[in-house]
C-alpha positions as CSV (number, residue, x, y, z in Angstrom):
1,M,75.9,72.3,84.2
2,R,76.6,75.5,82.2
3,T,76.4,77.5,85.4
4,F,79.0,75.2,87.1
5,I,81.4,75.5,84.2
6,A,81.0,79.3,84.1
7,A,81.7,79.5,87.8
8,A,84.7,77.2,87.5
9,L,86.1,79.3,84.6
10,A,85.6,82.5,86.6
11,A,87.4,81.1,89.6
12,A,90.3,79.9,87.4
13,V,90.6,83.4,85.9
14,V,90.7,85.0,89.3
15,V,93.2,82.5,90.6
16,G,95.2,82.7,87.4
17,S,95.4,86.4,87.5
18,A,97.1,86.3,90.9
19,L,99.7,83.8,89.8
20,P,102.0,85.9,87.7
21,A,102.9,88.2,90.6
22,A,103.7,85.2,92.8
23,A,105.5,83.4,90.0
24,G,107.6,86.4,89.0
25,S,110.9,87.5,90.4
26,W,111.9,90.2,92.7
27,T,112.9,93.0,90.3
28,F,113.5,96.6,91.5
29,G,115.6,99.7,90.9
30,L,118.6,100.1,93.2
31,L,119.1,103.9,93.5
32,N,122.3,105.3,94.9
33,Q,121.4,108.3,97.1
34,T,124.9,108.7,98.5
35,N,128.1,110.5,97.6
36,E,130.0,107.2,97.2
37,V,130.2,104.6,94.5
38,I,128.4,101.4,95.4
39,T,130.6,98.4,94.5
40,G,128.7,95.6,96.2
41,F,125.3,94.3,97.1
42,R,124.9,91.0,98.8
43,T,122.1,89.1,100.6
44,Q,122.3,86.7,103.5
45,E,120.8,83.3,103.6
46,G,121.4,80.7,106.3
47,G,124.1,82.9,107.8
48,A,126.2,83.1,104.6
49,W,126.5,86.1,102.3
50,S,125.8,85.7,98.6
51,G,128.1,86.7,95.8
52,N,127.9,90.3,94.6
53,W,124.5,90.9,92.8
54,L,125.9,93.9,91.0
55,K,127.4,93.5,87.5
56,Q,128.7,97.1,87.6
57,Q,129.4,99.9,90.0
58,V,126.6,102.2,90.8
59,K,127.7,105.9,90.9
60,P,126.1,108.5,93.1
61,G,122.7,109.4,91.6
62,D,122.6,106.4,89.3
63,E,120.1,103.5,89.3
64,F,120.8,99.8,88.7
65,E,118.0,97.4,87.7
66,M,118.2,94.4,90.1
67,D,116.6,91.0,89.4
68,F,117.0,88.2,91.9
69,G,115.5,85.7,89.4
70,T,113.0,84.4,91.9
71,A,110.4,85.6,94.3
72,E,110.5,82.5,96.5
73,G,111.8,82.5,100.0
74,E,111.5,84.8,102.9
75,C,110.4,88.4,102.2
76,V,112.7,90.0,104.8
77,V,116.3,89.4,103.9
78,R,119.5,90.9,105.4
79,S,121.2,92.9,102.7
80,Q,124.7,94.4,102.6
81,V,125.9,97.4,100.7
82,T,129.6,98.0,100.1
83,F,131.1,101.3,98.9
84,A,134.3,102.0,96.9
85,D,136.0,103.5,100.0
86,G,135.7,100.0,101.7
87,S,132.9,101.0,104.1
88,Y,129.7,98.9,104.2
89,F,126.5,98.3,106.2
90,D,123.8,95.8,106.3
91,Y,120.1,96.2,106.7
92,D,116.9,94.1,106.8
93,V,114.9,94.6,103.6
94,D,111.3,93.4,102.9
95,Y,111.6,92.5,99.2
96,C,107.9,91.7,99.0
97,Q,107.3,95.4,99.4
98,V,110.1,96.8,97.1
99,N,109.6,98.6,93.9
100,N,112.6,100.9,94.3
101,L,115.4,100.5,96.9
102,Y,117.1,103.8,97.9
103,V,120.6,103.4,99.4
104,Y,121.6,106.2,101.7
105,A,124.9,106.5,103.6
106,D,123.8,104.3,106.5
107,E,120.3,103.0,105.7
108,I,118.1,101.6,103.0
109,R,114.5,102.7,102.3
110,W,112.0,101.4,99.8
111,D,108.7,102.1,98.2
């Protein structure tokens, strides 16, 4: 009986240690690698764009800490970046793989 309880506890610890990552939210640094000010960052779900995730403008060379408040849903999400000059582009981003999101003039990369 003791062996069964020890095995059950060990399994619970292993499963429990995997839960915080799954239960957390997508948080990452948004780094502006352009010469333009980023004024907007939106994501698309069901064909509609979200509101602006940014609470402030992101100047060239600056970083903004993003937090989607959830890690549920599809990993790959169409994302749109808008600049102060009115230009914008959208790009598919795999948020399950993002620690830092680097915005360039016409693409997004992540690590």
